[in-house]
A tleap script that builds the chain and sets N, CA, C and O, in Angstrom:
source leaprc.protein.ff14SB
mol = sequence {
  NMET HIE ALA SER GLU ALA GLU LEU VAL VAL
  GLU VAL THR SER ARG SER ASN ALA ASN HIE
  ASP ARG ILE LYS LYS VAL HIE GLY TYR ALA
  ARG ALA GLY VAL PRO LEU TYR LEU LEU LEU
  ASP PRO TRP HIE SER GLY ARG PRO THR ALA
  LYS LEU TYR GLY ALA PRO GLU ASP GLY THR
  TYR ARG VAL LEU ALA SER VAL GLU TYR GLY
  GLU LYS LEU THR LEU PRO GLU PRO PHE ASN
  LEU ASP ILE GLY THR GLY ASP PHE PRO PRO
  ALA GLU PRO GLY SER ALA GLN GLN ARG ARG
  HIE HIE HIE LYS HIE ARG HIE ARG GLN GLU
  ARG ARG GLN GLN ASP ARG LEU THR GLY GLN
  TRP LEU ALA HIE PRO VAL ALA THR GLY VAL
  ARG GLU ASP VAL LEU SER GLY ARG LYS CARG
}
set mol.1.N position { 185.139 -15.555 10.339 }
set mol.1.CA position { 183.832 -16.158 10.268 }
set mol.1.C position { 182.790 -15.052 10.388 }
set mol.1.O position { 182.891 -14.193 11.264 }
set mol.2.N position { 181.829 -15.071 9.542 }
set mol.2.CA position { 180.713 -14.134 9.596 }
set mol.2.C position { 179.672 -14.669 10.571 }
set mol.2.O position { 179.512 -15.881 10.711 }
set mol.3.N position { 178.969 -13.771 11.242 }
set mol.3.CA position { 177.975 -14.170 12.248 }
set mol.3.C position { 176.961 -15.157 11.692 }
set mol.3.O position { 176.510 -16.050 12.408 }
set mol.4.N position { 176.601 -15.006 10.434 }
set mol.4.CA position { 175.580 -15.884 9.850 }
set mol.4.C position { 176.049 -17.334 9.736 }
set mol.4.O position { 175.228 -18.232 9.547 }
set mol.5.N position { 177.376 -17.580 9.851 }
set mol.5.CA position { 177.908 -18.939 9.788 }
set mol.5.C position { 177.871 -19.644 11.144 }
set mol.5.O position { 178.031 -20.863 11.209 }
set mol.6.N position { 177.664 -18.901 12.214 }
set mol.6.CA position { 177.668 -19.477 13.561 }
set mol.6.C position { 176.355 -20.195 13.843 }
set mol.6.O position { 175.292 -19.762 13.396 }
set mol.7.N position { 176.435 -21.280 14.575 }
set mol.7.CA position { 175.242 -22.007 15.028 }
set mol.7.C position { 174.769 -21.473 16.378 }
set mol.7.O position { 173.581 -21.508 16.699 }
set mol.8.N position { 175.735 -20.976 17.162 }
set mol.8.CA position { 175.455 -20.498 18.503 }
set mol.8.C position { 176.447 -19.400 18.852 }
set mol.8.O position { 177.647 -19.539 18.614 }
set mol.9.N position { 175.945 -18.312 19.414 }
set mol.9.CA position { 176.797 -17.256 19.948 }
set mol.9.C position { 176.498 -17.174 21.439 }
set mol.9.O position { 175.340 -17.165 21.855 }
set mol.10.N position { 177.565 -17.114 22.237 }
set mol.10.CA position { 177.423 -16.998 23.688 }
set mol.10.C position { 178.064 -15.687 24.125 }
set mol.10.O position { 179.201 -15.391 23.757 }
set mol.11.N position { 177.339 -14.913 24.902 }
set mol.11.CA position { 177.840 -13.648 25.433 }
set mol.11.C position { 177.705 -13.679 26.946 }
set mol.11.O position { 176.756 -14.250 27.483 }
set mol.12.N position { 178.659 -13.064 27.627 }
set mol.12.CA position { 178.569 -12.838 29.061 }
set mol.12.C position { 178.524 -11.340 29.260 }
set mol.12.O position { 179.434 -10.625 28.841 }
set mol.13.N position { 177.467 -10.862 29.896 }
set mol.13.CA position { 177.354 -9.419 30.085 }
set mol.13.C position { 178.355 -8.952 31.127 }
set mol.13.O position { 178.740 -9.693 32.032 }
set mol.14.N position { 178.756 -7.720 30.973 }
set mol.14.CA position { 179.528 -7.068 32.026 }
set mol.14.C position { 178.676 -5.902 32.507 }
set mol.14.O position { 177.722 -5.491 31.847 }
set mol.15.N position { 179.034 -5.394 33.642 }
set mol.15.CA position { 178.232 -4.321 34.232 }
set mol.15.C position { 178.104 -3.136 33.283 }
set mol.15.O position { 177.052 -2.502 33.213 }
set mol.16.N position { 179.175 -2.838 32.553 }
set mol.16.CA position { 179.175 -1.641 31.713 }
set mol.16.C position { 178.416 -1.819 30.397 }
set mol.16.O position { 178.029 -0.821 29.789 }
set mol.17.N position { 178.188 -3.060 29.934 }
set mol.17.CA position { 177.532 -3.230 28.635 }
set mol.17.C position { 176.319 -4.155 28.681 }
set mol.17.O position { 175.876 -4.629 27.634 }
set mol.18.N position { 175.779 -4.419 29.845 }
set mol.18.CA position { 174.694 -5.393 29.974 }
set mol.18.C position { 173.493 -5.033 29.101 }
set mol.18.O position { 172.950 -5.903 28.421 }
set mol.19.N position { 173.074 -3.784 29.106 }
set mol.19.CA position { 171.911 -3.395 28.295 }
set mol.19.C position { 172.195 -3.535 26.801 }
set mol.19.O position { 171.309 -3.907 26.031 }
set mol.20.N position { 173.413 -3.242 26.395 }
set mol.20.CA position { 173.798 -3.407 24.985 }
set mol.20.C position { 173.659 -4.876 24.567 }
set mol.20.O position { 173.130 -5.175 23.496 }
set mol.21.N position { 174.138 -5.788 25.423 }
set mol.21.CA position { 174.040 -7.224 25.121 }
set mol.21.C position { 172.588 -7.694 25.129 }
set mol.21.O position { 172.190 -8.509 24.298 }
set mol.22.N position { 171.807 -7.181 26.064 }
set mol.22.CA position { 170.409 -7.614 26.210 }
set mol.22.C position { 169.509 -7.113 25.086 }
set mol.22.O position { 168.491 -7.739 24.790 }
set mol.23.N position { 169.864 -6.006 24.461 }
set mol.23.CA position { 168.966 -5.401 23.461 }
set mol.23.C position { 169.593 -5.396 22.066 }
set mol.23.O position { 169.115 -6.082 21.163 }
set mol.24.N position { 170.664 -4.621 21.897 }
set mol.24.CA position { 171.230 -4.442 20.550 }
set mol.24.C position { 171.841 -5.714 19.980 }
set mol.24.O position { 171.629 -6.032 18.810 }
set mol.25.N position { 172.589 -6.438 20.789 }
set mol.25.CA position { 173.226 -7.652 20.262 }
set mol.25.C position { 172.188 -8.726 19.962 }
set mol.25.O position { 172.319 -9.461 18.984 }
set mol.26.N position { 171.159 -8.820 20.799 }
set mol.26.CA position { 170.095 -9.801 20.533 }
set mol.26.C position { 169.506 -9.547 19.153 }
set mol.26.O position { 169.348 -10.480 18.365 }
set mol.27.N position { 169.181 -8.300 18.855 }
set mol.27.CA position { 168.592 -7.976 17.548 }
set mol.27.C position { 169.606 -8.130 16.414 }
set mol.27.O position { 169.254 -8.564 15.317 }
set mol.28.N position { 170.861 -7.776 16.681 }
set mol.28.CA position { 171.895 -7.905 15.657 }
set mol.28.C position { 172.117 -9.345 15.232 }
set mol.28.O position { 172.195 -9.639 14.039 }
set mol.29.N position { 172.219 -10.243 16.203 }
set mol.29.CA position { 172.429 -11.649 15.870 }
set mol.29.C position { 171.178 -12.262 15.234 }
set mol.29.O position { 171.283 -13.134 14.372 }
set mol.30.N position { 170.015 -11.813 15.653 }
set mol.30.CA position { 168.774 -12.300 15.025 }
set mol.30.C position { 168.716 -11.845 13.567 }
set mol.30.O position { 168.352 -12.627 12.688 }
set mol.31.N position { 169.070 -10.589 13.307 }
set mol.31.CA position { 169.094 -10.082 11.920 }
set mol.31.C position { 170.104 -10.846 11.072 }
set mol.31.O position { 169.877 -11.069 9.883 }
set mol.32.N position { 171.228 -11.249 11.686 }
set mol.32.CA position { 172.263 -12.000 10.955 }
set mol.32.C position { 171.854 -13.451 10.733 }
set mol.32.O position { 172.501 -14.163 9.965 }
set mol.33.N position { 170.786 -13.900 11.397 }
set mol.33.CA position { 170.306 -15.265 11.197 }
set mol.33.C position { 170.998 -16.310 12.045 }
set mol.33.O position { 170.908 -17.499 11.739 }
set mol.34.N position { 171.697 -15.898 13.122 }
set mol.34.CA position { 172.331 -16.865 14.016 }
set mol.34.C position { 171.213 -17.656 14.698 }
set mol.34.O position { 170.357 -17.062 15.354 }
set mol.35.N position { 171.205 -18.982 14.555 }
set mol.35.CA position { 170.085 -19.773 15.079 }
set mol.35.C position { 169.884 -19.675 16.597 }
set mol.35.O position { 168.749 -19.641 17.073 }
set mol.36.N position { 170.995 -19.630 17.359 }
set mol.36.CA position { 170.882 -19.602 18.820 }
set mol.36.C position { 171.805 -18.540 19.410 }
set mol.36.O position { 172.948 -18.383 18.981 }
set mol.37.N position { 171.296 -17.824 20.389 }
set mol.37.CA position { 172.067 -16.817 21.112 }
set mol.37.C position { 171.859 -17.074 22.594 }
set mol.37.O position { 170.732 -17.022 23.087 }
set mol.38.N position { 172.954 -17.355 23.310 }
set mol.38.CA position { 172.898 -17.625 24.744 }
set mol.38.C position { 173.508 -16.447 25.473 }
set mol.38.O position { 174.684 -16.130 25.294 }
set mol.39.N position { 172.704 -15.804 26.291 }
set mol.39.CA position { 173.154 -14.640 27.046 }
set mol.39.C position { 173.296 -15.030 28.516 }
set mol.39.O position { 172.311 -15.331 29.190 }
set mol.40.N position { 174.533 -15.019 28.998 }
set mol.40.CA position { 174.812 -15.279 30.408 }
set mol.40.C position { 174.871 -13.913 31.087 }
set mol.40.O position { 175.727 -13.084 30.779 }
set mol.41.N position { 173.950 -13.701 32.011 }
set mol.41.CA position { 173.760 -12.366 32.553 }
set mol.41.C position { 173.869 -12.352 34.078 }
set mol.41.O position { 172.858 -12.445 34.775 }
set mol.42.N position { 175.098 -12.236 34.597 }
set mol.42.CA position { 175.256 -12.172 36.048 }
set mol.42.C position { 174.702 -10.883 36.635 }
set mol.42.O position { 174.523 -10.791 37.849 }
set mol.43.N position { 174.426 -9.878 35.792 }
set mol.43.CA position { 173.937 -8.578 36.257 }
set mol.43.C position { 172.425 -8.470 36.193 }
set mol.43.O position { 171.879 -7.414 36.509 }
set mol.44.N position { 171.731 -9.527 35.793 }
set mol.44.CA position { 170.270 -9.483 35.721 }
set mol.44.C position { 169.708 -9.117 37.087 }
set mol.44.O position { 170.164 -9.628 38.110 }
set mol.45.N position { 168.727 -8.240 37.101 }
set mol.45.CA position { 168.170 -7.807 38.387 }
set mol.45.C position { 167.584 -9.002 39.133 }
set mol.45.O position { 166.902 -9.847 38.552 }
set mol.46.N position { 167.857 -9.048 40.386 }
set mol.46.CA position { 167.371 -10.168 41.197 }
set mol.46.C position { 168.388 -11.274 41.280 }
set mol.46.O position { 169.107 -11.377 42.274 }
set mol.47.N position { 168.468 -12.110 40.252 }
set mol.47.CA position { 169.371 -13.258 40.250 }
set mol.47.C position { 170.056 -13.361 38.894 }
set mol.47.O position { 169.466 -13.008 37.872 }
set mol.48.N position { 171.299 -13.843 38.875 }
set mol.48.CA position { 171.967 -14.072 37.590 }
set mol.48.C position { 171.180 -15.085 36.763 }
set mol.48.O position { 170.672 -16.070 37.299 }
set mol.49.N position { 171.083 -14.840 35.457 }
set mol.49.CA position { 170.315 -15.726 34.588 }
set mol.49.C position { 171.081 -16.098 33.338 }
set mol.49.O position { 172.001 -15.402 32.909 }
set mol.50.N position { 170.671 -17.218 32.768 }
set mol.50.CA position { 171.122 -17.643 31.439 }
set mol.50.C position { 169.867 -17.674 30.579 }
set mol.50.O position { 168.897 -18.362 30.899 }
set mol.51.N position { 169.896 -16.924 29.487 }
set mol.51.CA position { 168.717 -16.839 28.629 }
set mol.51.C position { 169.105 -17.292 27.229 }
set mol.51.O position { 170.062 -16.787 26.642 }
set mol.52.N position { 168.349 -18.254 26.701 }
set mol.52.CA position { 168.603 -18.801 25.377 }
set mol.52.C position { 167.558 -18.268 24.407 }
set mol.52.O position { 166.355 -18.437 24.606 }
set mol.53.N position { 168.045 -17.621 23.356 }
set mol.53.CA position { 167.177 -17.094 22.303 }
set mol.53.C position { 167.323 -17.969 21.070 }
set mol.53.O position { 168.388 -18.539 20.836 }
set mol.54.N position { 166.256 -18.080 20.277 }
set mol.54.CA position { 166.318 -18.865 19.058 }
set mol.54.C position { 165.195 -18.509 18.111 }
set mol.54.O position { 164.436 -17.572 18.357 }
set mol.55.N position { 165.090 -19.265 17.015 }
set mol.55.CA position { 164.066 -19.072 15.985 }
set mol.55.C position { 164.034 -17.633 15.486 }
set mol.55.O position { 163.000 -16.969 15.573 }
set mol.56.N position { 165.175 -17.138 14.956 }
set mol.56.CA position { 165.203 -15.743 14.503 }
set mol.56.C position { 164.271 -15.528 13.312 }
set mol.56.O position { 164.249 -16.315 12.365 }
set mol.57.N position { 163.505 -14.446 13.385 }
set mol.57.CA position { 162.595 -14.099 12.296 }
set mol.57.C position { 162.422 -12.588 12.268 }
set mol.57.O position { 162.046 -11.979 13.269 }
set mol.58.N position { 162.697 -11.993 11.125 }
set mol.58.CA position { 162.577 -10.540 10.946 }
set mol.58.C position { 163.360 -9.763 12.005 }
set mol.58.O position { 162.870 -8.761 12.526 }
set mol.59.N position { 164.566 -10.218 12.325 }
set mol.59.CA position { 165.417 -9.508 13.277 }
set mol.59.C position { 165.006 -9.663 14.722 }
set mol.59.O position { 165.440 -8.890 15.576 }
set mol.60.N position { 164.180 -10.646 15.009 }
set mol.60.CA position { 163.707 -10.861 16.378 }
set mol.60.C position { 163.834 -12.334 16.744 }
set mol.60.O position { 163.575 -13.219 15.929 }
set mol.61.N position { 164.235 -12.574 17.979 }
set mol.61.CA position { 164.316 -13.936 18.508 }
set mol.61.C position { 163.099 -14.220 19.391 }
set mol.61.O position { 162.438 -13.311 19.894 }
set mol.62.N position { 162.835 -15.495 19.555 }
set mol.62.CA position { 161.946 -15.964 20.625 }
set mol.62.C position { 162.831 -16.375 21.790 }
set mol.62.O position { 163.951 -16.840 21.581 }
set mol.63.N position { 162.348 -16.211 23.005 }
set mol.63.CA position { 163.070 -16.723 24.170 }
set mol.63.C position { 162.725 -18.204 24.280 }
set mol.63.O position { 161.570 -18.568 24.499 }
set mol.64.N position { 163.740 -19.054 24.124 }
set mol.64.CA position { 163.530 -20.498 24.202 }
set mol.64.C position { 163.616 -21.006 25.635 }
set mol.64.O position { 162.933 -21.961 26.006 }
set mol.65.N position { 164.458 -20.362 26.437 }
set mol.65.CA position { 164.616 -20.771 27.840 }
set mol.65.C position { 165.245 -19.628 28.614 }
set mol.65.O position { 166.054 -18.864 28.088 }
set mol.66.N position { 164.858 -19.533 29.864 }
set mol.66.CA position { 165.464 -18.569 30.773 }
set mol.66.C position { 165.552 -19.234 32.138 }
set mol.66.O position { 164.533 -19.586 32.733 }
set mol.67.N position { 166.790 -19.405 32.637 }
set mol.67.CA position { 166.984 -20.073 33.919 }
set mol.67.C position { 167.902 -19.238 34.796 }
set mol.67.O position { 168.757 -18.500 34.306 }
set mol.68.N position { 167.707 -19.368 36.101 }
set mol.68.CA position { 168.627 -18.746 37.041 }
set mol.68.C position { 169.865 -19.620 37.146 }
set mol.68.O position { 169.794 -20.837 36.974 }
set mol.69.N position { 171.011 -18.986 37.432 }
set mol.69.CA position { 172.226 -19.761 37.638 }
set mol.69.C position { 171.949 -20.812 38.702 }
set mol.69.O position { 171.350 -20.519 39.736 }
set mol.70.N position { 172.385 -22.021 38.444 }
set mol.70.CA position { 172.156 -23.139 39.341 }
set mol.70.C position { 171.167 -24.135 38.753 }
set mol.70.O position { 171.113 -25.289 39.178 }
set mol.71.N position { 170.384 -23.688 37.773 }
set mol.71.CA position { 169.411 -24.576 37.131 }
set mol.71.C position { 169.993 -25.134 35.836 }
set mol.71.O position { 171.000 -24.639 35.331 }
set mol.72.N position { 169.349 -26.165 35.310 }
set mol.72.CA position { 169.793 -26.799 34.068 }
set mol.72.C position { 169.235 -26.038 32.861 }
set mol.72.O position { 168.076 -25.624 32.855 }
set mol.73.N position { 170.073 -25.863 31.850 }
set mol.73.CA position { 169.668 -25.245 30.586 }
set mol.73.C position { 169.934 -26.258 29.484 }
set mol.73.O position { 171.014 -26.844 29.428 }
set mol.74.N position { 168.967 -26.466 28.613 }
set mol.74.CA position { 169.122 -27.429 27.526 }
set mol.74.C position { 169.259 -26.704 26.201 }
set mol.74.O position { 168.402 -25.907 25.819 }
set mol.75.N position { 170.360 -26.994 25.501 }
set mol.75.CA position { 170.542 -26.480 24.145 }
set mol.75.C position { 169.884 -27.464 23.177 }
set mol.75.O position { 170.115 -28.670 23.269 }
set mol.76.N position { 169.070 -26.960 22.253 }
set mol.76.CA position { 168.401 -27.846 21.296 }
set mol.76.C position { 169.356 -28.299 20.190 }
set mol.76.O position { 170.550 -28.005 20.236 }
set mol.77.N position { 168.823 -29.017 19.197 }
set mol.77.CA position { 169.593 -29.434 18.021 }
set mol.77.C position { 170.290 -28.220 17.423 }
set mol.77.O position { 169.702 -27.139 17.438 }
set mol.78.N position { 171.453 -28.327 16.922 }
set mol.78.CA position { 172.227 -29.547 16.668 }
set mol.78.C position { 173.064 -29.976 17.867 }
set mol.78.O position { 173.858 -30.911 17.761 }
set mol.79.N position { 172.898 -29.306 19.009 }
set mol.79.CA position { 173.739 -29.578 20.169 }
set mol.79.C position { 173.182 -30.678 21.074 }
set mol.79.O position { 173.926 -31.558 21.508 }
set mol.80.N position { 171.864 -30.634 21.363 }
set mol.80.CA position { 171.251 -31.598 22.286 }
set mol.80.C position { 172.114 -31.753 23.533 }
set mol.80.O position { 172.632 -32.835 23.809 }
set mol.81.N position { 172.262 -30.677 24.272 }
set mol.81.CA position { 173.196 -30.644 25.382 }
set mol.81.C position { 172.541 -30.001 26.595 }
set mol.81.O position { 171.956 -28.923 26.496 }
set mol.82.N position { 172.643 -30.670 27.746 }
set mol.82.CA position { 172.202 -30.091 29.013 }
set mol.82.C position { 173.400 -29.406 29.651 }
set mol.82.O position { 174.479 -29.989 29.750 }
set mol.83.N position { 173.204 -28.166 30.081 }
set mol.83.CA position { 174.272 -27.388 30.696 }
set mol.83.C position { 173.866 -27.087 32.134 }
set mol.83.O position { 172.804 -26.515 32.380 }
set mol.84.N position { 174.708 -27.473 33.072 }
set mol.84.CA position { 174.501 -27.087 34.461 }
set mol.84.C position { 175.065 -25.693 34.652 }
set mol.84.O position { 176.247 -25.467 34.390 }
set mol.85.N position { 174.260 -24.769 35.093 }
set mol.85.CA position { 174.698 -23.373 35.200 }
set mol.85.C position { 175.211 -23.025 36.598 }
set mol.85.O position { 175.520 -21.865 36.870 }
set mol.86.N position { 175.301 -24.000 37.470 }
set mol.86.CA position { 175.719 -23.736 38.842 }
set mol.86.C position { 177.138 -23.229 38.986 }
set mol.86.O position { 177.454 -22.566 39.974 }
set mol.87.N position { 178.005 -23.525 38.024 }
set mol.87.CA position { 179.394 -23.085 38.113 }
set mol.87.C position { 179.665 -21.806 37.329 }
set mol.87.O position { 180.810 -21.361 37.251 }
set mol.88.N position { 178.627 -21.212 36.749 }
set mol.88.CA position { 178.830 -19.968 36.019 }
set mol.88.C position { 179.241 -18.885 37.008 }
set mol.88.O position { 178.722 -18.836 38.123 }
set mol.89.N position { 180.165 -18.020 36.610 }
set mol.89.CA position { 180.656 -17.016 37.556 }
set mol.89.C position { 179.602 -15.956 37.869 }
set mol.89.O position { 178.906 -15.478 36.973 }
set mol.90.N position { 179.492 -15.593 39.149 }
set mol.90.CA position { 178.568 -14.522 39.522 }
set mol.90.C position { 179.146 -13.177 39.122 }
set mol.90.O position { 180.295 -13.087 38.689 }
set mol.91.N position { 178.350 -12.144 39.268 }
set mol.91.CA position { 178.815 -10.792 38.981 }
set mol.91.C position { 179.929 -10.433 39.945 }
set mol.91.O position { 179.851 -10.728 41.138 }
set mol.92.N position { 180.959 -9.799 39.426 }
set mol.92.CA position { 182.043 -9.306 40.262 }
set mol.92.C position { 181.644 -7.949 40.818 }
set mol.92.O position { 180.911 -7.211 40.161 }
set mol.93.N position { 182.102 -7.607 42.002 }
set mol.93.CA position { 181.830 -6.273 42.521 }
set mol.93.C position { 182.312 -5.211 41.545 }
set mol.93.O position { 183.277 -5.430 40.813 }
set mol.94.N position { 181.650 -4.071 41.530 }
set mol.94.CA position { 181.878 -3.047 40.515 }
set mol.94.C position { 183.149 -2.243 40.627 }
set mol.94.O position { 183.970 -2.295 39.711 }
set mol.95.N position { 183.357 -1.506 41.689 }
set mol.95.CA position { 184.496 -0.597 41.765 }
set mol.95.C position { 185.748 -1.354 42.190 }
set mol.95.O position { 185.677 -2.467 42.711 }
set mol.96.N position { 186.894 -0.723 41.957 }
set mol.96.CA position { 188.160 -1.326 42.374 }
set mol.96.C position { 188.173 -1.525 43.878 }
set mol.96.O position { 188.689 -2.530 44.368 }
set mol.97.N position { 187.607 -0.572 44.617 }
set mol.97.CA position { 187.548 -0.695 46.066 }
set mol.97.C position { 186.691 -1.894 46.469 }
set mol.97.O position { 187.054 -2.640 47.379 }
set mol.98.N position { 185.551 -2.081 45.790 }
set mol.98.CA position { 184.697 -3.232 46.089 }
set mol.98.C position { 185.416 -4.534 45.763 }
set mol.98.O position { 185.303 -5.509 46.506 }
set mol.99.N position { 186.162 -4.557 44.645 }
set mol.99.CA position { 186.895 -5.765 44.276 }
set mol.99.C position { 187.965 -6.089 45.316 }
set mol.99.O position { 188.140 -7.251 45.684 }
set mol.100.N position { 188.690 -5.056 45.796 }
set mol.100.CA position { 189.710 -5.283 46.829 }
set mol.100.C position { 189.067 -5.827 48.099 }
set mol.100.O position { 189.579 -6.766 48.709 }
set mol.101.N position { 187.939 -5.231 48.497 }
set mol.101.CA position { 187.238 -5.680 49.696 }
set mol.101.C position { 186.771 -7.123 49.516 }
set mol.101.O position { 186.924 -7.952 50.413 }
set mol.102.N position { 186.197 -7.413 48.340 }
set mol.102.CA position { 185.708 -8.762 48.041 }
set mol.102.C position { 186.859 -9.762 48.109 }
set mol.102.O position { 186.721 -10.833 48.701 }
set mol.103.N position { 188.006 -9.409 47.497 }
set mol.103.CA position { 189.161 -10.298 47.484 }
set mol.103.C position { 189.687 -10.512 48.898 }
set mol.103.O position { 189.990 -11.641 49.283 }
set mol.104.N position { 189.798 -9.434 49.674 }
set mol.104.CA position { 190.295 -9.527 51.042 }
set mol.104.C position { 189.369 -10.400 51.893 }
set mol.104.O position { 189.835 -11.234 52.669 }
set mol.105.N position { 188.066 -10.204 51.744 }
set mol.105.CA position { 187.083 -10.985 52.492 }
set mol.105.C position { 187.178 -12.459 52.110 }
set mol.105.O position { 187.167 -13.331 52.979 }
set mol.106.N position { 187.271 -12.740 50.794 }
set mol.106.CA position { 187.363 -14.124 50.335 }
set mol.106.C position { 188.646 -14.773 50.861 }
set mol.106.O position { 188.632 -15.934 51.271 }
set mol.107.N position { 189.758 -14.022 50.850 }
set mol.107.CA position { 191.022 -14.546 51.350 }
set mol.107.C position { 190.914 -14.885 52.833 }
set mol.107.O position { 191.408 -15.925 53.270 }
set mol.108.N position { 190.262 -14.004 53.618 }
set mol.108.CA position { 190.064 -14.267 55.042 }
set mol.108.C position { 189.252 -15.535 55.262 }
set mol.108.O position { 189.580 -16.351 56.124 }
set mol.109.N position { 188.177 -15.698 54.466 }
set mol.109.CA position { 187.340 -16.894 54.591 }
set mol.109.C position { 188.144 -18.151 54.268 }
set mol.109.O position { 188.051 -19.154 54.977 }
set mol.110.N position { 188.938 -18.093 53.188 }
set mol.110.CA position { 189.743 -19.250 52.798 }
set mol.110.C position { 190.764 -19.576 53.884 }
set mol.110.O position { 191.001 -20.748 54.178 }
set mol.111.N position { 191.367 -18.554 54.479 }
set mol.111.CA position { 192.368 -18.768 55.534 }
set mol.111.C position { 191.725 -19.417 56.764 }
set mol.111.O position { 192.297 -20.327 57.363 }
set mol.112.N position { 190.510 -18.931 57.141 }
set mol.112.CA position { 189.805 -19.531 58.280 }
set mol.112.C position { 189.496 -20.996 58.019 }
set mol.112.O position { 189.658 -21.839 58.901 }
set mol.113.N position { 189.043 -21.300 56.789 }
set mol.113.CA position { 188.745 -22.690 56.425 }
set mol.113.C position { 190.012 -23.532 56.481 }
set mol.113.O position { 189.998 -24.652 56.990 }
set mol.114.N position { 191.098 -22.994 55.960 }
set mol.114.CA position { 192.369 -23.717 55.982 }
set mol.114.C position { 192.818 -23.954 57.428 }
set mol.114.O position { 193.281 -25.046 57.757 }
set mol.115.N position { 192.685 -22.946 58.292 }
set mol.115.CA position { 193.063 -23.100 59.696 }
set mol.115.C position { 192.219 -24.171 60.374 }
set mol.115.O position { 192.738 -24.969 61.155 }
set mol.116.N position { 190.899 -24.194 60.074 }
set mol.116.CA position { 190.028 -25.219 60.661 }
set mol.116.C position { 190.472 -26.612 60.224 }
set mol.116.O position { 190.562 -27.529 61.040 }
set mol.117.N position { 190.749 -26.762 58.924 }
set mol.117.CA position { 191.172 -28.070 58.421 }
set mol.117.C position { 192.516 -28.474 59.003 }
set mol.117.O position { 192.715 -29.630 59.376 }
set mol.118.N position { 193.440 -27.521 59.080 }
set mol.118.CA position { 194.754 -27.820 59.657 }
set mol.118.C position { 194.606 -28.225 61.108 }
set mol.118.O position { 195.239 -29.180 61.559 }
set mol.119.N position { 193.769 -27.500 61.846 }
set mol.119.CA position { 193.529 -27.843 63.250 }
set mol.119.C position { 192.947 -29.235 63.402 }
set mol.119.O position { 193.333 -29.983 64.300 }
set mol.120.N position { 192.016 -29.580 62.522 }
set mol.120.CA position { 191.425 -30.915 62.572 }
set mol.120.C position { 192.477 -31.974 62.263 }
set mol.120.O position { 192.512 -33.019 62.913 }
set mol.121.N position { 193.331 -31.717 61.279 }
set mol.121.CA position { 194.357 -32.684 60.909 }
set mol.121.C position { 195.365 -32.847 62.034 }
set mol.121.O position { 195.761 -33.967 62.358 }
set mol.122.N position { 195.787 -31.727 62.638 }
set mol.122.CA position { 196.786 -31.805 63.699 }
set mol.122.C position { 196.261 -32.519 64.941 }
set mol.122.O position { 197.033 -33.106 65.699 }
set mol.123.N position { 194.931 -32.464 65.147 }
set mol.123.CA position { 194.346 -33.133 66.306 }
set mol.123.C position { 194.144 -34.626 66.056 }
set mol.123.O position { 193.896 -35.374 67.002 }
set mol.124.N position { 194.245 -35.072 64.815 }
set mol.124.CA position { 194.049 -36.467 64.468 }
set mol.124.C position { 195.199 -37.292 65.071 }
set mol.124.O position { 196.344 -36.842 65.044 }
set mol.125.N position { 194.919 -38.496 65.618 }
set mol.125.CA position { 195.968 -39.304 66.272 }
set mol.125.C position { 197.180 -39.585 65.389 }
set mol.125.O position { 198.313 -39.527 65.867 }
set mol.126.N position { 196.964 -39.888 64.116 }
set mol.126.CA position { 198.099 -40.160 63.220 }
set mol.126.C position { 198.917 -38.897 63.034 }
set mol.126.O position { 200.147 -38.935 63.082 }
set mol.127.N position { 198.237 -37.774 62.822 }
set mol.127.CA position { 198.940 -36.512 62.627 }
set mol.127.C position { 199.687 -36.117 63.890 }
set mol.127.O position { 200.782 -35.560 63.812 }
set mol.128.N position { 199.117 -36.396 65.043 }
set mol.128.CA position { 199.786 -36.063 66.308 }
set mol.128.C position { 201.123 -36.793 66.390 }
set mol.128.O position { 202.132 -36.197 66.770 }
set mol.129.N position { 201.139 -38.071 66.038 }
set mol.129.CA position { 202.386 -38.830 66.040 }
set mol.129.C position { 203.382 -38.283 65.037 }
set mol.129.O position { 204.572 -38.185 65.338 }
set mol.130.N position { 202.914 -37.925 63.845 }
set mol.130.CA position { 203.784 -37.358 62.812 }
set mol.130.C position { 204.343 -36.037 63.299 }
set mol.130.O position { 205.534 -35.767 63.148 }
set mol.131.N position { 203.469 -35.198 63.896 }
set mol.131.CA position { 203.908 -33.884 64.374 }
set mol.131.C position { 204.981 -34.052 65.453 }
set mol.131.O position { 205.988 -33.343 65.451 }
set mol.132.N position { 204.760 -34.988 66.365 }
set mol.132.CA position { 205.757 -35.209 67.429 }
set mol.132.C position { 207.073 -35.691 66.847 }
set mol.132.O position { 208.142 -35.287 67.305 }
set mol.133.N position { 207.002 -36.561 65.831 }
set mol.133.CA position { 208.217 -37.019 65.167 }
set mol.133.C position { 208.953 -35.880 64.496 }
set mol.133.O position { 210.177 -35.782 64.586 }
set mol.134.N position { 208.208 -35.019 63.825 }
set mol.134.CA position { 208.821 -33.890 63.120 }
set mol.134.C position { 209.463 -32.949 64.125 }
set mol.134.O position { 210.596 -32.508 63.933 }
set mol.135.N position { 208.740 -32.640 65.199 }
set mol.135.CA position { 209.271 -31.712 66.191 }
set mol.135.C position { 210.480 -32.275 66.920 }
set mol.135.O position { 211.391 -31.526 67.274 }
set mol.136.N position { 210.503 -33.576 67.148 }
set mol.136.CA position { 211.626 -34.174 67.885 }
set mol.136.C position { 212.777 -34.582 66.957 }
set mol.136.O position { 213.879 -34.870 67.425 }
set mol.137.N position { 212.522 -34.606 65.649 }
set mol.137.CA position { 213.554 -35.018 64.720 }
set mol.137.C position { 213.650 -36.512 64.529 }
set mol.137.O position { 214.551 -37.003 63.849 }
set mol.138.N position { 212.692 -37.260 65.148 }
set mol.138.CA position { 212.694 -38.722 65.014 }
set mol.138.C position { 212.211 -39.138 63.638 }
set mol.138.O position { 211.409 -38.445 63.012 }
set mol.139.N position { 212.703 -40.266 63.176 }
set mol.139.CA position { 212.214 -40.858 61.916 }
set mol.139.C position { 211.441 -42.091 62.253 }
set mol.139.O position { 211.750 -42.770 63.232 }
set mol.140.N position { 210.446 -42.398 61.469 }
set mol.140.CA position { 209.634 -43.601 61.701 }
set mol.140.C position { 210.176 -44.753 60.917 }
set mol.140.O position { 209.630 -45.855 60.980 }
savepdb mol mol.pdb
quit
């Protein structure tokens, strides 16, 4: 498929190519006549954003919408679609060391949450009876 046949192109920037997506690709798709270009930019300074470009003319787009992740973005015709951006992935930490730290931290948080939930379940009267049955080998 040639770019000019697309109705919408969606790109997600990465840390290493964010400026390329924000500048060169925007102009490239506008020159090709792609009606809509949606740039999901978790690396945008300040807050991650979703920016919708449209109405290509002379290799340039107009910005139709720009929202921070978490806000609603509306795609115009032919889509007529509201997109909730709250579940879009945030930027991942850059270096391998940062990714390992991020993963380890997230795992610790998940384990603490799991321990809290398990503790709450085990303290529940029904669970207490089940636990005693399991520990004693009794069947109900």
